[in-house]
C-alpha positions as CSV (number, residue, x, y, z in Angstrom):
1,X,-49.8,86.8,-35.9
2,X,-51.5,83.5,-37.3
3,X,-54.0,81.0,-36.5
4,X,-54.6,77.6,-37.7
5,X,-56.3,74.4,-37.4
6,X,-54.7,71.1,-38.0
7,X,-56.6,68.7,-40.1
8,X,-56.1,66.1,-42.8
9,X,-56.0,67.9,-46.1
10,X,-59.3,67.1,-47.2
11,X,-60.7,68.6,-44.1
12,X,-58.8,71.8,-43.8
13,X,-61.3,74.0,-45.8
14,X,-64.4,72.4,-44.1
15,X,-62.9,72.9,-40.9
16,X,-62.2,76.6,-41.6
17,X,-65.8,77.1,-42.7
18,X,-67.2,75.1,-39.6
19,X,-65.1,77.4,-37.2
20,X,-65.7,80.8,-38.9
21,X,-68.9,80.3,-40.8
22,X,-70.8,77.6,-38.7
23,X,-71.6,75.0,-41.2
24,X,-74.6,73.2,-39.7
25,X,-73.7,69.8,-41.0
26,X,-70.4,69.8,-39.4
27,X,-71.5,71.4,-36.4
28,X,-73.9,68.6,-35.9
29,X,-71.1,65.9,-36.6
30,X,-68.8,67.7,-34.0
31,X,-71.5,67.8,-31.5
32,X,-72.2,64.2,-32.1
33,X,-68.7,63.4,-31.6
34,X,-67.8,65.4,-28.4
35,X,-70.8,64.0,-26.6
36,X,-69.2,60.6,-26.5
37,X,-69.1,60.4,-22.6
38,X,-67.6,57.4,-20.8
39,X,-68.3,56.2,-17.7
40,X,-67.0,58.2,-14.6
41,X,-63.4,57.8,-13.5
42,X,-62.8,56.5,-17.0
43,X,-59.9,57.4,-19.4
44,X,-60.4,60.7,-21.1
45,X,-62.1,62.2,-18.1
46,X,-61.5,66.0,-17.9
47,X,-59.8,66.4,-14.4
48,X,-58.5,70.1,-14.5
49,X,-58.6,73.0,-16.9
50,X,-56.5,76.2,-16.6
51,X,-56.5,79.3,-19.2
52,X,-53.0,80.3,-20.1
53,X,-53.7,83.8,-21.5
54,X,-49.9,84.7,-22.2
55,X,-50.0,84.2,-26.1
56,X,-53.7,84.3,-27.0
57,X,-55.7,85.1,-29.0
58,X,-53.0,86.7,-31.3
59,X,-51.0,83.4,-32.1
60,X,-51.0,79.8,-31.9
61,X,-49.0,78.4,-29.0
62,X,-49.2,74.6,-29.2
63,X,-46.7,73.6,-26.5
64,X,-47.2,72.1,-23.3
65,X,-44.4,70.6,-20.8
66,X,-44.6,69.5,-16.9
67,X,-41.7,69.0,-14.7
68,X,-43.3,67.4,-11.8
69,X,-44.0,70.9,-10.3
70,X,-45.1,73.4,-12.9
71,X,-46.5,73.6,-16.3
72,X,-44.4,75.3,-19.1
73,X,-45.4,76.5,-22.5
74,X,-44.0,78.7,-25.4
75,X,-45.4,80.8,-28.0
76,X,-45.3,80.0,-31.8
77,X,-41.7,80.2,-32.5
78,X,-41.4,82.6,-29.3
79,X,-38.4,83.4,-27.2
80,X,-40.0,83.4,-23.9
81,X,-40.5,80.3,-21.6
82,X,-43.6,80.7,-19.6
83,X,-44.3,79.0,-16.5
84,X,-47.4,78.6,-14.5
85,X,-48.8,76.6,-11.4
86,X,-50.8,73.5,-11.6
87,X,-54.5,74.5,-11.4
88,X,-56.4,72.7,-8.9
89,X,-58.8,69.9,-10.1
90,X,-62.3,70.8,-11.2
91,X,-63.8,73.3,-13.6
92,X,-61.8,75.8,-15.7
93,X,-59.6,78.4,-13.9
94,X,-57.4,81.2,-14.8
95,X,-53.6,80.5,-14.7
96,X,-51.6,81.6,-11.4
97,X,-47.9,81.9,-10.5
98,X,-47.1,82.9,-14.0
99,X,-43.5,83.4,-14.4
100,X,-41.6,84.2,-17.7
101,X,-38.0,83.6,-18.7
102,X,-36.1,85.0,-21.9
103,X,-35.0,82.2,-24.1
104,X,-31.4,82.8,-25.4
105,X,-29.4,80.9,-28.0
106,X,-32.3,79.9,-30.1
107,X,-32.2,82.1,-33.2
108,X,-35.7,81.5,-34.6
109,X,-37.3,81.0,-31.1
110,X,-38.7,77.8,-29.6
111,X,-42.0,76.3,-30.7
112,X,-42.6,73.0,-28.8
113,X,-41.2,71.5,-25.5
114,X,-40.7,68.1,-24.0
115,X,-39.4,67.6,-20.3
116,X,-36.4,65.5,-19.7
117,X,-36.5,64.6,-15.8
118,X,-33.1,63.0,-15.9
119,X,-31.4,66.4,-17.3
120,X,-33.9,68.7,-15.7
121,X,-34.2,70.5,-18.7
122,X,-36.5,70.6,-22.0
123,X,-35.8,69.3,-25.3
124,X,-37.1,72.0,-27.6
125,X,-37.9,72.4,-31.2
126,X,-36.8,75.6,-32.9
127,X,-39.1,78.1,-34.8
128,X,-38.4,76.6,-38.2
129,X,-38.7,73.1,-36.9
130,X,-35.2,71.9,-38.0
131,X,-33.2,72.5,-34.9
132,X,-33.4,70.5,-31.6
133,X,-32.2,72.2,-28.7
134,X,-31.7,71.2,-24.9
135,X,-33.2,74.2,-23.1
136,X,-32.7,74.9,-19.2
137,X,-35.2,76.3,-16.9
138,X,-33.2,79.5,-17.0
139,X,-33.8,80.0,-20.6
140,X,-30.3,78.7,-22.1
141,X,-30.9,76.9,-25.3
142,X,-27.9,74.9,-26.4
143,X,-28.1,73.1,-30.0
144,X,-28.2,69.4,-29.8
145,X,-28.4,68.6,-33.6
146,X,-29.9,69.9,-36.7
147,X,-32.4,67.9,-38.9
148,X,-31.5,67.7,-42.7
149,X,-34.9,67.5,-44.5
150,X,-33.3,65.7,-47.3
151,X,-31.9,62.8,-45.2
152,X,-33.2,62.9,-41.7
153,X,-36.9,62.7,-42.5
154,X,-37.4,60.0,-45.0
155,X,-40.9,60.2,-46.7
156,X,-41.7,63.4,-45.3
157,X,-44.9,64.9,-46.7
158,X,-45.8,68.5,-45.8
159,X,-49.3,68.5,-44.8
160,X,-51.7,71.4,-43.7
161,X,-51.2,75.2,-43.1
162,X,-48.3,74.7,-40.7
163,X,-46.1,71.8,-42.0
164,X,-43.2,72.9,-40.1
165,X,-44.8,73.2,-36.7
166,X,-43.3,70.2,-34.9
167,X,-44.2,68.4,-31.6
168,X,-41.7,66.2,-29.7
169,X,-41.6,63.7,-26.8
170,X,-38.6,62.7,-24.9
171,X,-38.5,59.1,-24.1
172,X,-36.4,58.0,-21.2
173,X,-36.6,54.4,-22.0
174,X,-33.9,54.7,-24.5
175,X,-33.1,58.4,-24.3
176,X,-34.5,59.3,-27.5
177,X,-36.8,61.8,-29.0
178,X,-40.1,61.3,-31.0
179,X,-40.7,64.1,-33.8
180,X,-43.9,64.8,-35.1
181,X,-44.7,67.2,-38.0
182,X,-48.4,68.9,-37.6
183,X,-51.1,67.1,-39.3
184,X,-48.4,64.3,-40.6
185,X,-48.7,60.7,-40.5
186,X,-45.1,59.7,-39.9
187,X,-43.6,60.3,-36.5
188,X,-39.7,60.1,-36.7
189,X,-37.5,58.7,-33.8
190,X,-34.2,60.3,-33.1
191,X,-31.3,59.9,-30.6
192,X,-30.7,62.9,-28.4
193,X,-27.4,63.3,-30.2
194,X,-26.0,64.0,-33.7
195,X,-24.7,61.4,-36.0
196,X,-21.1,62.1,-37.6
197,X,-22.3,64.7,-39.8
198,X,-23.8,66.8,-36.9
199,X,-27.5,66.1,-38.0
200,X,-30.2,64.1,-36.7
201,X,-29.6,60.4,-35.8
202,X,-32.6,58.1,-36.6
203,X,-33.0,55.2,-34.3
204,X,-32.0,52.1,-36.4
205,X,-34.5,49.7,-35.0
206,X,-37.5,52.2,-35.2
207,X,-36.5,55.0,-37.2
208,X,-40.3,56.1,-37.5
209,X,-43.9,55.0,-37.2
210,X,-46.8,55.4,-39.7
211,X,-50.3,56.0,-38.2
212,X,-52.2,56.1,-41.4
213,X,-51.9,52.4,-42.4
214,X,-54.9,50.1,-41.6
215,X,-55.6,48.7,-39.1
216,X,-53.5,51.1,-37.3
217,X,-55.0,54.3,-38.6
218,X,-57.3,56.8,-37.0
219,X,-59.7,57.0,-39.9
220,X,-62.5,54.7,-38.1
221,X,-62.5,57.3,-35.2
222,X,-61.6,60.7,-36.8
223,X,-62.4,60.3,-40.7
224,X,-58.6,60.8,-41.2
225,X,-55.3,60.2,-39.8
226,X,-52.8,62.8,-38.5
227,X,-50.5,63.4,-35.5
228,X,-51.1,66.7,-33.7
229,X,-49.2,65.9,-30.6
230,X,-47.1,63.1,-29.0
231,X,-46.4,62.1,-25.5
232,X,-44.5,59.2,-23.9
233,X,-43.9,58.1,-20.5
234,X,-43.4,54.5,-20.6
235,X,-44.0,51.4,-23.0
236,X,-46.4,53.3,-25.5
237,X,-46.9,56.6,-27.3
238,X,-50.2,58.6,-26.9
239,X,-50.9,60.7,-29.8
240,X,-53.8,63.6,-30.3
241,X,-55.4,64.4,-33.6
242,X,-56.5,68.1,-34.2
243,X,-60.3,68.3,-34.5
244,X,-60.9,64.7,-33.4
245,X,-62.4,64.1,-29.9
246,X,-60.3,61.1,-29.4
247,X,-56.8,60.3,-28.3
248,X,-54.8,57.2,-29.5
249,X,-52.4,54.8,-27.7
250,X,-49.6,53.2,-30.1
251,X,-46.7,51.0,-29.5
252,X,-43.4,52.3,-30.2
253,X,-43.4,50.1,-33.5
254,X,-46.7,51.7,-34.7
255,X,-49.4,49.4,-33.6
256,X,-52.6,51.0,-32.3
257,X,-53.4,49.7,-29.0
258,X,-56.5,51.7,-28.0
259,X,-58.6,54.7,-28.5
260,X,-60.0,57.0,-25.8
261,X,-62.7,59.7,-26.0
262,X,-62.4,63.0,-24.2
263,X,-64.9,63.4,-21.6
264,X,-65.7,66.3,-22.4
265,X,-63.6,68.3,-25.1
266,X,-66.0,71.1,-25.4
267,X,-63.7,73.4,-27.3
268,X,-64.7,74.3,-30.9
269,X,-61.1,74.1,-31.9
270,X,-58.8,71.2,-31.4
271,X,-56.3,69.3,-29.1
272,X,-52.7,69.7,-29.9
273,X,-49.5,69.0,-27.9
274,X,-49.9,66.7,-25.0
275,X,-47.6,65.8,-21.8
276,X,-47.8,63.2,-19.2
277,X,-48.3,64.0,-15.5
278,X,-48.6,61.1,-12.8
279,X,-48.2,63.2,-9.8
280,X,-50.4,66.2,-9.8
281,X,-53.8,64.5,-9.0
282,X,-55.3,61.4,-7.7
283,X,-55.2,59.9,-11.1
284,X,-52.5,60.2,-13.7
285,X,-53.6,62.8,-16.5
286,X,-52.4,64.0,-19.9
287,X,-51.9,67.8,-20.1
288,X,-53.6,68.5,-23.6
289,X,-52.9,72.1,-25.2
290,X,-55.6,73.4,-27.4
291,X,-54.7,75.0,-30.7
292,X,-56.4,78.3,-30.3
293,X,-58.4,78.9,-27.1
294,X,-55.6,79.4,-24.6
295,X,-56.8,76.5,-22.4
296,X,-54.4,73.6,-21.0
297,X,-56.7,70.7,-20.0
298,X,-55.9,67.7,-17.9
299,X,-57.7,64.4,-19.0
300,X,-57.4,61.3,-17.0
301,X,-55.0,58.7,-18.3
302,X,-56.0,55.0,-19.2
303,X,-55.9,52.6,-16.2
304,X,-52.5,50.5,-15.6
305,X,-49.2,51.6,-15.8
306,X,-49.2,55.5,-15.7
307,X,-47.5,57.6,-18.6
308,X,-44.8,59.2,-16.3
309,X,-43.8,62.7,-16.5
310,X,-40.3,63.6,-17.8
311,X,-40.1,60.9,-20.5
312,X,-41.4,58.1,-18.4
313,X,-39.6,55.9,-15.8
314,X,-35.8,56.0,-16.4
315,X,-34.1,52.9,-16.9
316,X,-32.0,51.8,-14.0
317,X,-28.3,51.8,-15.3
318,X,-26.4,51.4,-11.9
319,X,-26.7,50.7,-8.0
320,X,-25.0,53.3,-5.8
321,X,-23.8,51.9,-2.5
322,X,-22.6,54.2,0.3
323,X,-21.7,53.8,4.0
324,X,-21.9,56.6,6.6
325,X,-19.3,55.5,8.9
326,X,-15.7,55.6,7.9
327,X,-15.0,51.9,8.2
328,X,-16.6,49.2,10.0
329,X,-15.0,47.0,12.6
330,X,-14.3,43.2,12.2
331,X,-17.2,41.1,13.3
332,X,-19.3,44.0,14.0
333,X,-22.5,44.7,11.8
334,X,-22.8,47.9,9.9
335,X,-25.5,49.6,7.7
336,X,-25.2,50.8,4.2
337,X,-27.4,51.9,1.5
338,X,-28.3,51.1,-2.0
339,X,-29.9,53.5,-4.5
340,X,-30.9,52.6,-8.1
341,X,-29.8,55.3,-10.3
342,X,-30.3,56.1,-14.0
343,X,-27.4,57.0,-16.3
344,X,-27.3,60.6,-15.1
345,X,-27.2,59.6,-11.1
346,X,-30.8,60.5,-10.5
347,X,-32.8,58.2,-8.5
348,X,-35.0,55.6,-10.4
349,X,-37.9,55.2,-7.8
350,X,-39.7,52.7,-9.9
351,X,-36.9,50.3,-9.9
352,X,-38.6,46.8,-9.4
353,X,-35.7,44.5,-9.6
354,X,-34.0,42.0,-7.1
355,X,-30.6,42.9,-5.5
356,X,-28.0,40.1,-4.9
357,X,-25.0,40.9,-2.8
358,X,-21.6,39.5,-2.8
359,X,-18.2,40.5,-1.2
360,X,-14.5,40.1,-1.7
361,X,-14.3,38.9,1.8
362,X,-14.8,35.2,1.7
363,X,-13.8,34.7,5.6
364,X,-16.0,32.5,7.6
365,X,-18.6,34.6,9.7
366,X,-19.3,37.2,6.8
367,X,-22.9,38.1,6.9
368,X,-24.4,39.6,3.6
369,X,-28.2,40.8,3.1
370,X,-30.3,38.0,1.3
371,X,-31.4,38.8,-2.2
372,X,-33.8,41.9,-1.6
373,X,-36.0,44.4,-3.4
374,X,-35.7,48.1,-3.0
375,X,-38.6,50.6,-1.9
376,X,-38.8,53.6,-3.9
377,X,-35.4,52.8,-5.7
378,X,-33.7,52.7,-2.3
379,X,-32.9,50.4,0.6
380,X,-30.8,50.2,3.9
381,X,-29.2,47.0,4.5
382,X,-26.9,45.4,7.1
383,X,-23.7,43.4,6.7
384,X,-20.8,42.1,8.8
385,X,-17.3,41.5,7.4
386,X,-14.3,39.8,8.9
387,X,-11.1,40.3,7.2
388,X,-9.4,43.6,8.1
389,X,-8.2,46.0,5.2
390,X,-10.0,47.1,2.0
391,X,-12.8,44.9,1.2
392,X,-15.7,45.4,-1.3
393,X,-19.4,44.6,-1.2
394,X,-21.2,44.6,-4.6
395,X,-24.9,44.6,-5.3
396,X,-26.2,43.2,-8.7
397,X,-29.7,43.0,-10.4
398,X,-30.4,39.4,-10.2
399,X,-31.9,39.5,-13.8
400,X,-29.7,42.1,-15.3
401,X,-25.9,42.0,-14.4
402,X,-25.1,45.2,-16.2
403,X,-27.1,46.9,-13.4
404,X,-24.6,46.8,-10.5
405,X,-22.5,48.9,-8.0
406,X,-20.0,48.3,-5.6
407,X,-18.9,49.9,-2.0
408,X,-15.2,49.6,-0.9
409,X,-14.7,49.7,2.8
410,X,-11.7,49.6,5.0
411,X,-12.6,47.1,7.7
412,X,-10.7,47.8,11.1
413,X,-9.4,45.0,13.2
414,X,-11.4,44.4,16.3
415,X,-9.8,44.6,19.8
416,X,-6.8,42.7,20.6
417,X,-7.6,39.2,21.6
418,X,-4.2,37.3,21.3
419,X,-0.6,38.0,21.7
420,X,2.0,36.2,19.8
421,X,5.6,36.3,21.1
422,X,8.2,35.4,18.5
423,X,11.7,34.1,19.6
424,X,14.9,32.1,18.0
425,X,15.1,28.5,18.9
426,X,18.5,29.0,20.4
427,X,20.8,31.7,21.5
428,X,24.3,32.3,22.9
429,X,24.9,33.3,26.5
430,X,25.2,36.9,26.9
431,X,24.5,37.6,23.3
432,X,21.3,39.7,22.6
433,X,18.9,38.5,20.2
434,X,15.6,39.9,18.5
435,X,12.3,39.1,19.8
436,X,8.8,40.2,18.4
437,X,5.4,40.7,20.0
438,X,2.3,40.8,17.7
439,X,-1.2,41.4,18.6
440,X,-4.1,40.1,16.8
441,X,-8.0,40.1,17.3
442,X,-10.2,37.3,17.5
443,X,-10.4,36.7,13.9
444,X,-6.8,36.8,13.3
445,X,-6.4,40.5,12.0
446,X,-3.4,42.2,13.2
447,X,-4.6,44.4,16.1
448,X,-3.2,47.6,14.5
449,X,-5.2,49.8,17.0
450,X,-3.6,48.2,20.1
451,X,-2.0,50.5,22.6
452,X,-1.6,48.6,25.8
453,X,1.6,48.3,27.9
454,X,3.5,45.0,27.9
455,X,5.8,43.7,30.5
456,X,8.7,41.0,30.1
457,X,9.5,38.2,32.5
458,X,11.9,35.1,32.0
459,X,12.9,31.6,33.5
460,X,16.6,33.1,33.2
461,X,17.0,35.1,36.4
462,X,20.0,36.5,34.7
463,X,18.5,37.5,31.6
464,X,18.4,41.2,30.2
465,X,14.8,41.9,29.3
466,X,13.1,44.9,27.7
467,X,11.6,47.6,30.0
468,X,7.8,47.8,29.9
469,X,6.7,49.1,26.6
470,X,3.5,50.9,25.5
471,X,2.5,50.4,22.0
472,X,1.5,53.3,19.9
473,X,-0.2,53.6,16.7
474,X,3.0,53.7,14.5
475,X,3.5,50.1,15.9
476,X,0.3,48.7,14.2
477,X,0.1,46.0,16.5
478,X,3.7,44.8,16.1
479,X,7.0,45.6,17.9
480,X,10.4,44.2,18.1
481,X,12.4,43.8,21.1
482,X,16.1,42.9,22.2
483,X,16.5,40.1,24.8
484,X,19.6,38.5,26.3
485,X,19.8,35.2,28.1
486,X,22.8,34.0,30.2
487,X,22.2,30.9,31.7
488,X,23.2,28.0,29.6
489,X,21.1,24.9,28.8
490,X,22.3,21.9,30.5
491,X,20.8,18.2,30.7
492,X,19.4,19.2,34.1
493,X,18.2,22.4,33.1
494,X,15.8,22.8,29.9
495,X,16.0,25.9,27.8
496,X,15.0,29.4,28.9
497,X,11.8,30.9,28.4
498,X,10.4,34.5,28.0
499,X,6.9,35.5,28.8
500,X,5.2,38.9,27.8
501,X,1.9,40.3,29.5
502,X,-0.3,43.1,29.1
503,X,-0.2,45.0,32.2
504,X,-3.8,45.6,32.3
505,X,-5.1,42.3,31.0
506,X,-3.3,39.2,32.4
507,X,-5.1,37.1,29.9
508,X,-3.5,38.9,27.1
509,X,0.1,37.2,27.3
510,X,2.3,34.4,25.7
511,X,5.4,32.4,26.8
512,X,8.0,31.5,24.2
513,X,9.0,28.1,23.5
514,X,12.1,27.1,25.4
515,X,15.3,28.9,23.9
516,X,18.5,26.6,23.8
517,X,21.0,28.9,25.3
518,X,24.4,27.1,24.0
519,X,28.0,28.5,24.4
520,X,28.7,26.6,21.1
């Protein structure tokens, strides 16, 4: 099995002599560097330290990943996914809760990992560094794309003992992958999907960044520039340099933002892969994997917006609206929920937008929530709709109209509040004609749920009237009847009227206009 130490080419031989032979001058330099100690509670403070012994000391195992609950790592091109518990804060401890899963589907094994919280899986690099897989926690590796060295790594210069060792970082901000070769100075930026030829697709706007070009190089701090590990969980990239007691913050266009010392990095070897963790401790940390000694260390992140595990805060792509009830009643308030979600349908708890509400119901009396924020990406709101039938409530981000979502509800009519009796203006004596009875709620909606009983009377003592009738669901608030009037209209006797009344509610009734009963 192999060991190696990733350094700038000019430092490889010296680093090996230092590590193996103890060259005094370089040791003194290293001691001077590692004793850079910031104030307490500062970026780079050591928060936790765990020894993962699964792959040591026989081989290099540079990977580390964190899923919000556990730490994961692999060997060097290994076919085993190792899981262990997050250690308690404090001094060095031995790993607990170790659990291994066999990786299937990756012919050359897996080298490094980066967790994608949206997919709840890992982006993983093959043992030869030229294949990118999506690896499930159960160990199933599915090929996402391959990397053509001739076209997909422009300007690639192999450096160091292990040029095919690759570190990656998943970036949820745009669903991309940052790809960094060991000891290299160019970090490539790929989409998570293949191009038309089935190989890596460089992101057009930012296909790569270079970290060796002044003033954005690492030479002032390390004496050389190289990328040994890369992490992202927000607006910026964080990069380690093997053998250097500093880690670096870069923009995604290659600008060096800040430099942070480790406090302390006492290992005689070097920091390699790193991953973000904003949930395990009182302060956000970076998990840093050592190249050789088996330790996984947590160092405090810089203040401000944390580097979020799983690729960072996933952009909110939509708003999901839901209602627990089957359908609200006209004029009655009801509650519904709004959840900010990413493109995978997962909650985006850091959504900070303002939500604006609209509805297809433009009736007077409609009540919608005012413009509102969400708490932890979720909110419960109240609304009142008026018009019966299918209606839609839409929630839209006030600053980004593409972030939107709708809820369609079927508004049920309220209780019957009025009765309408429709009759013809004229009729012939003894000849039946049609009349209809319609029940409406107080908003003018058809009272489709009305099941009362109606009774008919008439000013014509000889009229033939319908028997009492009980409405049912099939009527939907409307029923037709047959009426026959007998007494003709004469100058001294006006037209005949018909009255219909709910037998249980005398206020719910109506009388028809006079019907002209004429034999002509």
